[in-house]
N, C-alpha and C positions, 0 to 999 in steps of 0.2 A: 569135515567140510563146512564152509560157511556158505549158505544157499541164498542167492539174490537173483534167481532165475525169473521168477514171476511172483504174483500175489495170490496164487491159489495152491501153494505147496502144503500148507497145513490143512487140517480138517475144518474145524469151526471154532468160533469163540466159546470159551468155557461156559458162559451163561446160555448160549444156544444149546450146547450139548446137555447142560443140566435140565433144560426144559424138555428136550427130546428124551432123556432118560426118565424123568418124572412122568411123562405121558405115554411111555412106550407100550404099556400093556392095556391102555384104554382102547375101547372099540368105538369107532366113529364112522359115519357115512364116507363114501369115497368121492374122488374127483373134485375136492374143494368145497363140498357141500356141508362141511362140519363147522362147529363152533369156533374152533381155533382160527380157521381161515376167515371167518366172519369178523373175529376180533382183529386179526391182522389188518384187514381191509379198513376197519374203523380207526385203528391207529395211524395208518398211513394217510387216510383221508384227513385226519386231525392234523398230521404233520404238514400236509399240503394246504390246509386251510380252505378246503372246498369239498363239497359233496358232488359237484357237477363233473365227475369223471367216472369212467369205467375202469375197473382194476381186473387184471388177470394174471395168474401165476403160471409160469413155464419153467421148464427144468434147467435150461442152460442158454447161454449167450447166442450161439450159432442158431439153435432152434428158434429163439426169440426173434433174431433178425429175419430169418427166412419166413417165419410165420406172419410177422407184422407186415413185411414188405409184400408178401403174397396176398395178404388181406387188404392192403391199401390200393394195389395196382389192378388195372384191367389187364386183360390178356395181351393187348398190343403195346402195353407201356413198360418202360424201364425206370430204373431209379438213378438219379443224379448223386454223385458221390466224389470225393477227392480221389485222385490217383492212388493216394497212400492209404485210402480207407480200408478198414479191416474186411468189409465185405468184398472188396476188390482184390486184395492181396492174400488174406490169411484165412479164408473160409472155404477153401477147396472147391470153389464154384457152386456153393450152396444155393445162391440166388439164381444163377444160371440154370441149376437143376430143377428149379421150380418153374422155369419157363420164362424168366424175366432177365433182361440184360442190364449190367451196370454201366452207366453212362458216365464217363470220367470227366472231372473238371481239374484244373490246375491245383496243385497242393502248395499252400503257403505255410510252411512249418506244420503241416497236418491239417490245416484249416482251409475252407473254402470261402470265397468272397461273394457278397451279394451281387457285385457287378458282374462276376463270371456267371452266376446263375441266370441273371436277366439276359446276358448277352447270349448264352446258349439257347434259351427258350425264344428269344427274338429271332436269332439265326435259323433256328429249326423251323418256325412257322413262316419265315420269309421264303423258304424253299418250296417251290410250287409242287414238288413231288413228296411232300412231307407224309402224305398218307401211306406211302410205301416204306416209312421208316419207323423205328421204335420211338415212340413218343416219351417225352419226360414227364412222368406221372407223379413223382414225388421227390424230395430231397432227403438224403441220409447224411447225418453228421455224427460225430461221437464226442462226448464230453467226459473226461479229457480226450484228446485226440490220440492217434497212434504214437505221436512224439511227445506225449504228456503236456502238450500246450492246451491253452484254455480259450474259449471264446468269452469276450466281455459281454455284459448285458447289452450294450449298444450293438455289437456284432450280431448277436442272436436276434434282436429286434429287427435289424436290418434284413437278415435272412428270412425271418418270418414274414416281414413285409413282402419281400420279393416273391415268396411262395404264394401269399394270399392274392397278390397281383395276377399271378398265373393261374390260380385256382388249384394249386397242388398242396398236399400236406408236408409238413417239416417233421421229420422223425429223428429223435436223438437216441443213439446207442449209449446207454448209461452203465456199461459193465464195471467201470470204475468211478461211477458217479459221486460216491461219498469222497473219494480222494480229490476229485475236482472241487467239490463244494467246500472242503475244508482247507484248501490252499489259501495262503495269504494273498494270492493274486486274483482270487475269485471275488466278483462284485455282485454275485447273486446268491439267493437262498433257494432251498428246495421248494418253498411255497411259491417262488416266482415262475417255475418252470411251466406250469399249466397255461400261463398266459404268453409264454415265449415260444411254444411249439404247439404241435397238435397231438403228438404221441411221443412218449419217452419210456425208458424202463429204468427201474431202480435195481442195480446189479447187487446180487446177494453172493454169488459164487466167489467173487473176488474180495468181498468186503464182509467177511465174518460168518457166512453160512457154509453149510456143507455143499449146498447146491441151491439153484433156484433164482429166478428173476421175477420182478413184478412189473408188468406193463401197465402204464398209466395212459389212458387215451381219452380225448375229448368225448363226452357222452354221445353215443349213437354213432361214432365215426366207424367202428369196426362191428357191424351187424353180423350175426351168425358166426362169431369168432370162436366160440366153444368147439364146434365140430371142426373148424379149420385147425385148431390147436391139436386136436386129436389126429387129424389127417397127417400132420407133420411130426407125429411122434413125440410131441412136446407136452402131452398131458399126463400127469402123474395119477395113477389110481389111488395111492395113498396120499391123497392131496394134503391131508392134515399136517404131514410132515413140513410142507412149505409154510403153512399157516402158523405152526408152532415156531419156526425159525424167525419169520419175519415179525411175529408178535414180540419175540424176545429182542430182536434187533431195533424195533421201534418203541421199546419201553425204556424210559429214563434216558432218552437220547443216545442209546448205545451205538447206533449206526454211525452217527457223526463223530461221537467221541473216539471210537476206535479208528475212524478214518483220519482224524487229526493226528493220532500217534504215528501213523504211516508217514504223514507229511513231515512231522518233526525229525523222524529218523532219516528221511530222504534228504532233508536240509543238512543235517549233520554229515551225512555221506558226501553230499556235493561239496560242502565247505572243506572236508578233509582231502578230497581229490584235488581241488582247486589250490589248496594251501601247499600240496606237494608238487604244483606245477603242472598238472595235467589239464588238457584243453577240453572245454565243453564242445560236444558236437551240436547240441542245441540246449538253450537255457530253459530247462523245463521246470515249472513251479510245482509240479505234482510228484507222485511217488515213483515215477519212472525217470531215471537219470541216465543221460548218454554222454560218453566220453570218447575221445580219440586217444588211444594208448599206443605207444611203441609196441611192436610185436614181442620184443623180449620181456618187457613188463607185463604184457598180457599173458604170456605163456607162463611166467613165474607165478603170477597171481592165480592162474587156473589150477595150480597144484594145491591150493588151500581154499579156493572159493569157486563156486559155480555161478555163471552169469551167461549172458546171451551175446554172442557175436551178431551185430546188427548189419545184415548184408553179407557180403563176402569179405574174406580176409585180404587186407592190402598188402602190398610188397614190403613195406616198412612200418606201417601203422594201420590200426584197424579201429573202426567204431564198435563200441560195445554198450550193452544196456545193463544196468543194475536196478532192480525193483524191490521197493520196500513194501510192507503190508501191515495190517492190523496186528500181526503176530511177531514182527521184527523185534528182536531183543536189542536193546542199546548196546550190550556188551558185544554182540556180533558186528555191529557197525564199528565199534572201537577196534575190534580185531582186524577187520577188513582194512581199515585205514592204516593200522600198524603193519599189516602185511604188505603194503605198498613200499 
């Protein structure tokens, strides 16, 4: 079978595994107080071009979203997000389980507009009974979005301005951050992000690591975050395993190099599907590619390849998603296109 289900089907990049094996029998302090974690933080701050950030390692994306959002919000506040946002659709109510509500905004190809943020907040406080309602306490977006689309620098700056006007933080889910940054359609760099939002995370699970994400927060924004990470079950006792992995990923630009590989394979995949006459559901410039396939084509393709049905099966045609990753082999893309 050819596998294009998602971008975390393999273990980790060989360079990451090599470092894990080399350091396997070393004895180090726990909970991220080791030298490898310190080195990973140094390398990440170097890549960001600033020391004015706090860095925290957590074990996975859902735990990261739930912990960061819980840390940013007061008890009476909720989080603004697109209707299509991961936290609203595919995290099994993890945010609500923490006692916070997801306050949905219209989704524009997976993105939210600054005008919608301003309108929601203006309307909320214009209601004389707003004290009885869940207050908008922050904005959540993802980069790339659930549809593989990207915010431009101008769009991010506009969202950040809207949030600052309202006195709320902007948080970016970066589960696939590398794949967004290395897209030809992206006009920002990793080092731009600290000035374009208040908190974001660098996704490792989907971009070359066995597991783990690195939260980057404006210094002092998340006080007492360490015990909150532990409360949410997101703290790894063998914390050096995350330090070792992120040290490897941020050595010699590996994180962005392997992300670029995924983009190149995704573009080859897109070109092949389009060349054979299949319609795009959305024009994604990143590693997630969406097509509308006739059901008979989809069913035949499913005999040799695994992919995701996006939503429900249609009567005659269905939207499907194919995902490339740092580990996608060019020959598998060739085989998939040939199977069409």
